[in-house]
N, C-alpha and C positions, 0 to 999 in steps of 0.2 A: 440722715438716711431716710429715704422715702420707701416704705415697705408697701407692696401691693400684691394681692393674691388671696389665697384662702385664709380663713380666720378660724378662731377657736370654737370648738364645739364642746358642750358639757359632757362629762363622762357619766352622767346620770346619778352620781352619788353626791357630788358637790357642785354647786351652781356657779359657773363662770369664775372659778378660782384661777388666777393667773399671776405668776411672778416671773417676769422675763426681763432680761437686760438686752436692749437693742444695741448690738455690737456696732462699733464705729461711730455711734452718735452720743454715747454716754448718757442715755436716757433710761431711767428706771420706771417701770410700769407697776402700779400698785396692785395688790392682790385681788381687788374687786373690779379691776378695769375690764370692760367687755371687749376691747380691741387694742391693738398696738397703736402707738402714735404714728401718724402717717406722714407728717410733713412739718418742717420748721418754718418754711416760707415758700413763696413763689419768687422766681427771678423778678427783679425790679422792672425789667423791660419786657415782661410777658404780656403787657396790655391787660393786666388784671387790676381790678379796683380794690384798694385796701381801705377798710372802713375807718382806719385811723386818719387817713387823709381827708376824711369828711367830718372829723371832730370827735369820733368815738374815743372814749378813754379806756374802757376795759378794766377799770379799777374796782368794780363792784359797788361803787358809791354813786357816781354820776349816772344820770338817766341818758342812756345811749340810743334811745328809740329813734329820735329825729335824725341823728347822724347816720345810723344804719339805713334808715329809710331813704336818705339822700343818695347813699351809695347804690341802693337797689334801683332807684329811679334813673340813675346814670348808666345802668347796665345795658340799656337798649330800648329803642322804640319798636313798634311792630314792623316786621319785614314780611308780613303776609304769609303765604304758604312756603316761603323760604325761611323757615323758622329756627334755623340752627346756628345763629350768629351772635347770641347775647354774650356779654362779658361776664366773667366770674367775679363774684363779690367775695373777697377774702377777708376772713375774720381772724386775725392773728391771736396768739395766745393771750388770754386775759379772761376776766369775768365781767360780762357785759349785762348790765341791768336794764331791762326794758319795762314799759308800763302799758303798752298798747300793741295790737297785732302788727307784725311785720308782713307787708304784702307789697305787690307790685302793681302800679297803675301807670298808664301812659300819659303823655302830656295833655291829651284830650279828656282825661278823667276815667277812661275805660280801664277795666282790669286787664292785666297783661300776663303773658307767659314768659318763660325764660328767666326764672328766678333761681340763681345758682349761688347758694350760701355754702362756703367751704371753710372750715376751720383748720386748726393745727392738730386736732386729735381730741379724744374724749377727756383726757386728763389735762389738756392745755387750754382749750377754748370752751367756755360755758356761756350760754344765754340763759339768764335767770330772770324770772318774773318778779317784780317788786312785791314784797309782802303786802297782803290785803289790798291788791291793786284794784282800782276803780273798774267796774264792769265785769269782774271775775268772781262775784260772790254767789251767783245763783246757778246751781247745777241744772236747773230746768231751762236755763238760757245760757248754754255754754259759749265761751268765747276763746278764740285761738291766740296763742303766742305767735306762731308762724302760720300764715294763711296763703297757700299757693293757689293760683287761679288760672283760668283759661282766657285766651283771646276770644274775640267775637268775629270768627271768620265764616262759620257755617251759615247757610242760607235760611236757617230756621228763625233767625232773629233772636232777640233777647229772651223769648219765652218758648222757642221751638223745642218740641219734644218734651215739654213740661219742665224745662229747666228755668231757673230764676237767676239769669245772668246779672241783672242790675244790683241785686242784693248779695248773691252768693258767688258770683264769678264763675258759675257753672258752665260746662260745655265740653266738647271733645277736641278743643284746640289748646289744651294745657301742655304745650310742648316744652321739653327741656327744663323741668322743675327739679332741682337737685338740692338736697340737704346732706352735707357730708362732714365727717370728722369733727364732731363737736358734741357737747352735752346740752340738752334742753331741760331746764329745771323750772318747775312751776312755782317754786317758792312756798311760803307759808301763808295760810289763810286765804287760799284761792280755790274754793271747792268747785267753782264753775269753769276752771281752766282746762282747755284743750292744749296740750303741748304743741302738736303739729296737726293742723287740719289740711290734709294733703290731697291734691288733685294733680294728676299728670297723665299725659297721653303720648303714646308712641315711643318716647325716650324720656326716662326720668327715674331717679333712684333716691331713696333714703339709705345712706351707706355709712357704716362706721359711726353710728350715733347711739348715744345713751340718753334715754328719756326718763327723767326722774320725777316721781310724784312723792307726796308726803302724807302722813296720816291726816285725813280731813282736808287735804288739798290736792285737787286734780280730778277732773271728771273723766277725760279720755286721754290716753297717751298719744295714739296716732289714729285720727279719724279720717276715714275714707268713705263717707256716705253720701257725698254730693254727686250729681250727675256730671260726667261719667268717669269713673276712675279706671285707668289702665289704657294700654299696657304700661306697667310700672313694676319696679322691683325694690324690695327691702332686703339689704344684705348687711350682715354683721350688726344687728340692731338689738339692743336690750331695752325693754320697757319695764320699769320697776315701780310698782305702786299703781294708783289710779283706780277708780271704780271699774273702768273698762280699759283693757290694755290696747287692743287693736279692734276697731269697729269698721266693717266693710258692708256696703249695700249696693243695690242696683244690679241689673243683669249684664251690663257691659263694664269694662272690656277685659277684665282679668288682672290679678295681682300675683306676683311671684315672691315668695319668701325664702331666703336662704340664710342659714345660721342666725335665726331669730330666737330670742330668749324672752319669755314673759314670766313674771313672778310677782307675787304679793298683790294681785288684783283683788277687788272686793266682790264684783258682780260677775263679770266675764273676763277671761284672759283674751280669748279671740272670739269675736262674734261675726258671723257672716249671714247676711240676708240677701240671698238670690244670686250672688256673684260667683265667679270662678276663681278659686285660690289654688295655687300649686306651691307646696312647701317642702323643702328639704332641710333636715337638721333643725326642725322646730322643737324647742324645749320649753315646756310649760310646767310650772311648779305652782300649784294652788294650795290654799289652806282655808279653813273656816267654811264659808258658804259659797265660795267662788266656783263657777263652772269653767272648766278648762277651755273647751271648744263648744260653742253653740252654733250649729248650722241649722237655722230655724225656718227655712223655706224649702219646699220641694224643688224649687228652681236652683238651689245652691249646690255647687259641686266643689268639694275639697279633695285634693290629692296630697297624701302625706307620705313622704319618703324619709325613712330613718328618723321618724319623729318620736319624742318621748313625752308622755303626758302623765304627770304625777298629781294625784289629788288626795287631800286629807280633809277631814271634817264631814259635814252632813250632805254636801252636794257631790256631784260626779265630775269626773274629768271630761265627760263627753255627753252632749245631748244632740240628737240628730233628727231632722225631719226631711232632709234632702239626701244627697249621695256623698259618701266619703269612701275614697279608695285608699287602701293601706298597702305600703310596701315596706317590709322590714321595720315596722313601727311598734312601739310598746305603749299600751294603755293600762294604767293602773287605776282602779276604782271608777267604773262607769255606773250609770243608773241601773237599777236592779234588772230591768228588762234586757239589758245588754251585757251584764256582768259575766254571764256564763261564756260569752264569746272571747273574753279577754283574760289573759293570764300575764305572768311576768315575762313570757317569751315573745319575741317579735312576731307579728302577725302579717299575713298577706291575704287580702280579700277585699270585698266590696260590701259596704253597709248601706242599704237603702232603707231609710227610716229606721225601723228596728229589725229588718230582715238581713241576715248575714249570709254571704256566699264565699266560701273559701276559694281563693284564686291566687296562683303564684306563677304567672307567666314570665315575670321579669327576669332577665338574664344578664343584662349589661351592667358592668361596674359603674358606679357614680364617682367620677374622677373630678377632683377640684383642680383649678388652674394652678400652674406653678407660680411661685413668688418671683417678682422682679424688684431688685433693690437699686435705687439710684445712688450715685456717688454725691459728693458735695456739689452744691449749686454752682459754685464758681468754676466747676469743670464742665458744666453743661454748655452746649453750643446752640446759639440763636441763629436761625436761618436768615434773619434780617442782617446780621453782621456779614453775611456772605453775599448780600445783594438782593435777597427776596423782598418783594414789595407787596403789601396787602391790597392789591388792585387786580381784580380778575382779568383785566385786559392786558396786564403786564406779564411777560413770560419769565417766571421765576424758576424754570426747570434747572438751569445751570447753577443757580444759587443753592437750591436744595441739594444738588449733587455735591457741591463743594462742602456744604455743612456735613453731609453724610460721610464724606471722605476725610473729615477732620480728625477722625479717630475717637471722638467723644462717644461715650457709651449712651449718653442722653442728649437728644436733640429736641429743641422745643420750637414751636411755631407761634409767635405772638398772635393774639386774637385778630382775625381778619380773614379775607377771602383771597386766595392765591391762585393765579392762572398758571397752567403748565401746558406744554405742547408735546411732551413725550413721557413715557413711563419712567418711574423712579425706582431704582434697585436699592433695596436695603442691604447695606454691607454687614458682614458677620460681626464687626466691631460694635454695631449699634444694638442696644438692648431695650431702649425706650424711646419711642417717638411720641412726645407729649404735645397734643394738639392745641391745648388752651382754648378749646371751643372755636377752632378755626376750620376752614374748609378749603379743599382743592377742587378746582373746576377746569375742565378742558377749554382752552381758548378757541372759540369758534373760528374755523378756517385755518388753524395753525397746527393741525395734527401732523407730526412727522411721519414719514413713510414707514418707519420701523415700528410705529405705535399701533399695533393691531388691536382690534376690539376685544379679542380674547385675552389680551395681556392686561394685567392689572395696572391701574394707575400707580399703585405701589406693588412691587414684586419682591418676594422673598425667595431667593434662588439657591442660597448656600446654607449648609448645615452650620449650626452654632448654638450658643446659649439661648434660653427662652427670650422671646421678644414680646414687649407690650406696646400696643398702639392704642391710644385713648384720646377721646374728645376731639376727633378729627373727622369732619364731614366730607362727603363726596357728592358732587352734583354735576350733571351733564345733560346735554340735550341729545346726545347720540348714544347708541348702544355701547356699553362699556362695562368692564369689571372694575370694582373699586380696589380689591386686594386679591392678589394671587400668591398662593403659598405652594411653591413647587419644590423647595428645598426641605430636607428633613430637619425641621426646626420647630419647636413648640412656639405657637403664636397665640397671644391673648388679644382679642379685640374687645374693647370696652367703651361703651357710650359712643357708638359710631352710627351716624345716619348716612345712608346711601340712598339718594333720591334721584331717580332717573338713571341709575346704574345698578348693575348686579352687585351684591355684597361680596361674595366670595367665590373664587375658583380654586379648588384644591385638587390638582391632578394626582395621578399615581406617583408615588415617591415623595409627596409632600408630608410635612410633619403634622403632629397633632394641632388642632385648632380649637380654641376655647372662645366662644362668643358670649359676652356678658352685656345685656341691655343694648341690643342693636336693632336698627330699623333702616330701611324698609325694603331693601333689595333681596333677591333670591340667592340660592347657593347651587353650584355645580361641583359635586365632590366625588372623588374616586380614591382608590388606594387601600392600603392595609392598616392605616392608622386612624384612630377615631376622631370624630368631630363632636364636640360637646357644647350645648347651647343652654344658657339660662336667660329667660325672657327674650325670645326671638320674635320680632314682629315683621312679617313679610306681607306686603300689600301690592295689589295690582293684578292684571290679567296674566294669562299664560301659566306655565308650570313654575312653581315657586322654588321647589327643591328637587334636584335630580341627584339621587344617591345611586351611583353606579354599582358599588360592590363593597361598601365599608360599613362600619358600625357608627350609627348616629344616635345620640341621646339628647333629648330636648326636654327641659322642664320649663313650662310656661310658653306656649305658642299662641300667637294671634295672627289671623289672616283676614284679609278684607278684599272684596270684589270676587266675581266669578273666576275661578281658576282651578287648576290641578294643584293641590297642596304638595303632594309628594309623589314622584315617579321613581320607582325603585327597581334595580336590576338584579341579576342572578347573584346570589350569595350575600346580598346586603342584609343588614339588620337595623331596624329603627325602633326605638322606644320613645314614646311621647308621654310624659307624665304631666298631664293637665294642660288645658288651654282652651281658647275660644276661636271657633271658625265662624265667619260672618260674611255672607255673600253680599249683603246690602242691596245690590241691584238685581233686577230680574235675570235669570240664568238663560242665556241664549241657546244652550245645549243641555237639556236636562239629563241626557244619557252620560255625561261626563261625571266620573266618580271623583271624590275628594282625594282618595289614596289609590295608587296603582302599584301592584307588585308582581314581579315575575320570578318564580322560584326563589323567593326571599321571605324574610320575616318582618312583620309589623305588629307591634302591640301598642295600642294607643288609648289614652283616656282623655276625653275632652267634652265640651258642650258646644252646641250650635245655637247661634242667635239667628232667628228668622222671623220677620214680621208678616210674612205671607208665604203660601206654599210655593209660589213661583220664584221665591228668593231664598230657596233652600236646596241643598243637594238631594236629588232623588236617590242617589247611591253614595254610600260612604266608601265602599271598597270594591274594587275589581282585582282579582288575583288569579294567578295561574300557577299550579303546582304540578310539575311533570305533565303538562298539557291539559290538566283538568281545570276548567275555568270555574270561578266562584264569584258571585256578586253578593254584597250585603247592602240591603236597602235601608233607607232612613226609617221606614215604617217598622223596622225590627226593634227599634229602641223607644223607650218611653218619652212622652211629651215632657217638655220643660214647662211645668205648670206656671201660669201667669207670665209667660214669656213668648207670646205669639205662637208660631209654628216650630219653635226651636225644640231641640231634643237633648237629653242627657245620654252620653255614651260612656258607660263605666269602663267598658273594655271592647275595643275593636281589634280583632286578631285575624291574622292569616292562617292560624292553626285550623285545619279542616275539621278537627274534633272539638273546636271551641263551641260552647253552647250558649254564649252570651247573646248571640243574635241568630235569628232564623235565616237560613239560606233562602235566597230567592233566585228564580231562574231568569 
């Protein structure tokens, strides 16, 4: 059984205690496991790379470094700006000993992106560093076990923007780097070890991962200090031990944390230097002299939703020089200057350095996506068996329809690019469309007359059980919608790139939609059921989100280019819990506001990145309340120190009585 969906959250009294039997699979999960086992295997014909086929033993004795590296090297060469085609590297259950960093390079020697390492679950697949491994002895010169990198596509060259690509693989083209469903253990006697040195952009996740340090072994659990991390998401992650649990730096592009647990660190559990972090269900348990959260720069913004910070010993759960926004979060034991603000009760407000402001505008519930469970792999349907061909010039429309009509609850798409000429309707019997990092593309000149631009390439029209669509990309040279949800059905979209197409159309009557790590198209949504997004990256010109009249909740937003981020109609409500807006280019129309609302509610926390005044929004909000017009200007908010002309926006609100920003005429 392959379980997907929301995961466990600590109850605040015992940390990550779990005892569960996975029904139908006969798998027992131990009491200290941070997540359920997710998979027993991939189908043999899914075009996924198995490290065992490259010589990896997984016996805990053999050195599997070289074998895993060969599998990573085979996962794909650079495809330029069409970056969503790399193959998954599967690490089946076993204990894989390594002695040097796992990284991806292309045949020309350049660092590459698209490193997807996926195991069988934290209790089944372990990558363990050899004890006293060469190069891991010096905490002052830390070295990674897993080292994800960027391509070199930007025009700035190997040192553009101050990055060091030749040595560090830095850059903002670190697309599709995923680490999932495994344990990373730094072994014994490796005080200079970084378990995961992570870089990802636009689409990427560390998900269902347990990172394990040991006394005297482990410098950083998850390091995200290279240029430039994000957008990226960490979901269902436990970091146990290390001097530093999670370390984040730089001003771009934002990281989302969901169901992350940090415990037993020595110096910092979570350290942020200047970046934008959005965290829901963050649980930190510190002892001795460890600091729970250190937000050490005025340019740093952290948004905490239902977080729990527990500290014991002589240091505090919280140190802050930037801005931290709290929603229903608990902080126990802060530094003396802050202690009076925090009790054992959940708090709502904004902390700017040591200045506290009580704020509680948040109204929308924070709903986790539904779980979707696959049946046995032998019952899955492969679209290739029905005639689909991974050739974008070949029309696989009929083959996909036949696979969908097979009655299988899970249909999978072996890695490749598939051409279609008409929209594909998802039947009520189908509950999981597994993309395997494949893509659908409209065949140029072959659009059927019935395939209207406003129709989705995939259409959900009928009510049924929850549906999961994951690891399936959409690309097109014509205006088109990737996914249309018109039927009353819960739909989860996970790890979905839509490039050159809109991401989502959800008309009135459509079911709830949950977006988890999606890029780059926009949304057109209406109706009385909510849309919930975690790590939503939408890029390009025009209006990115049109919310006609529903409730929209986003945790972790990233935008790019001059645009209207959100246009909202009567009766709608949007809450944005953290994110980064980034115009990049000069704004052709400085009068255009980032957010627009008519007789509706917006509450938003975010930061703006801007390296010049003409590359920033002059106005963040224009709203109308019963005919009374209000604008909120950029100058109403504090500068983002050491970040050009950017600003920190602790709370942008349509509430006419809100005092977080001065009104401007």
